[in-house]
C-alpha positions as CSV (number, residue, x, y, z in Angstrom):
1,X,-0.1,-5.2,-8.4
2,X,0.0,-1.5,-7.8
3,X,0.6,1.0,-6.5
4,X,0.2,-1.3,-3.6
5,X,3.4,-3.3,-4.6
6,X,5.8,-0.1,-5.0
7,X,4.2,1.8,-2.3
8,X,4.7,-1.4,0.7
9,X,8.5,-1.8,-0.6
10,X,8.8,1.7,-0.2
11,X,7.9,1.7,3.4
12,X,9.7,-1.0,4.0
13,X,7.6,-4.4,3.2
14,X,4.1,-6.2,4.7
15,X,5.4,-6.7,8.1
16,X,7.1,-3.0,8.4
17,X,3.3,-1.7,7.3
18,X,1.4,-3.6,9.1
19,X,3.5,-2.4,12.4
20,X,2.9,0.7,11.6
21,X,-1.0,1.1,10.9
22,X,-2.0,-1.3,13.6
23,X,-3.0,-4.4,11.6
24,X,-1.9,-8.0,10.6
25,X,0.7,-8.5,8.3
26,X,-1.3,-10.8,5.5
27,X,-4.1,-7.9,5.1
28,X,-0.9,-5.7,4.0
29,X,-0.2,-8.7,1.5
30,X,-3.5,-8.8,0.3
31,X,-3.8,-5.6,-1.2
32,X,-1.4,-6.8,-3.3
33,X,-3.4,-9.5,-4.8
34,X,-5.3,-10.4,-6.9
35,X,-9.8,-9.6,-6.0
36,X,-10.5,-13.6,-7.1
37,X,-7.8,-14.6,-3.9
38,X,-9.5,-11.9,-2.0
39,X,-7.3,-8.8,-2.7
40,X,-8.2,-5.7,-3.3
41,X,-6.7,-5.9,-7.1
42,X,-2.9,-3.3,-5.8
43,X,-5.3,-0.8,-4.5
44,X,-4.5,-0.2,-0.4
45,X,-8.4,0.9,1.4
46,X,-8.6,4.6,1.9
47,X,-8.9,4.5,5.7
48,X,-4.8,3.5,5.7
49,X,-3.5,6.2,3.6
50,X,-3.7,9.2,5.7
51,X,-1.7,7.4,8.7
52,X,0.4,5.8,5.4
53,X,1.5,9.6,4.5
54,X,2.6,10.3,8.5
55,X,4.9,7.3,8.0
56,X,6.6,8.3,4.7
57,X,7.2,11.4,6.0
58,X,8.5,10.2,9.6
59,X,11.0,7.4,7.2
60,X,11.8,10.2,4.4
61,X,10.3,8.2,2.1
62,X,8.8,10.3,-0.8
63,X,5.2,9.6,-1.8
64,X,2.2,12.1,-2.9
65,X,-1.5,10.7,-2.8
66,X,-1.7,10.5,-6.5
67,X,0.7,7.5,-5.7
68,X,-2.1,5.3,-4.4
69,X,-3.8,5.7,-7.5
70,X,-4.4,2.5,-9.8
71,X,-2.4,2.8,-12.7
72,X,-3.8,4.7,-16.2
73,X,-5.7,2.2,-18.8
74,X,-4.0,-0.9,-16.9
75,X,0.1,-0.2,-17.5
76,X,2.0,-0.8,-15.0
């Protein structure tokens, strides 16, 4: 689910993202799951955005705040 799937992939996968922000890998994976399964419907919790932006810069990954926004009209 977008935008979480693209961001997680760009940053090296759930394990790498989890290690970078200090949470369990399954929490990161749930960002890609629908709400009905306890996920966040592809949204990354705002509290993690600043650190993920920092990780992206450190690794030469081009990421902007707009990349964290959900797709418009469900398109993706």
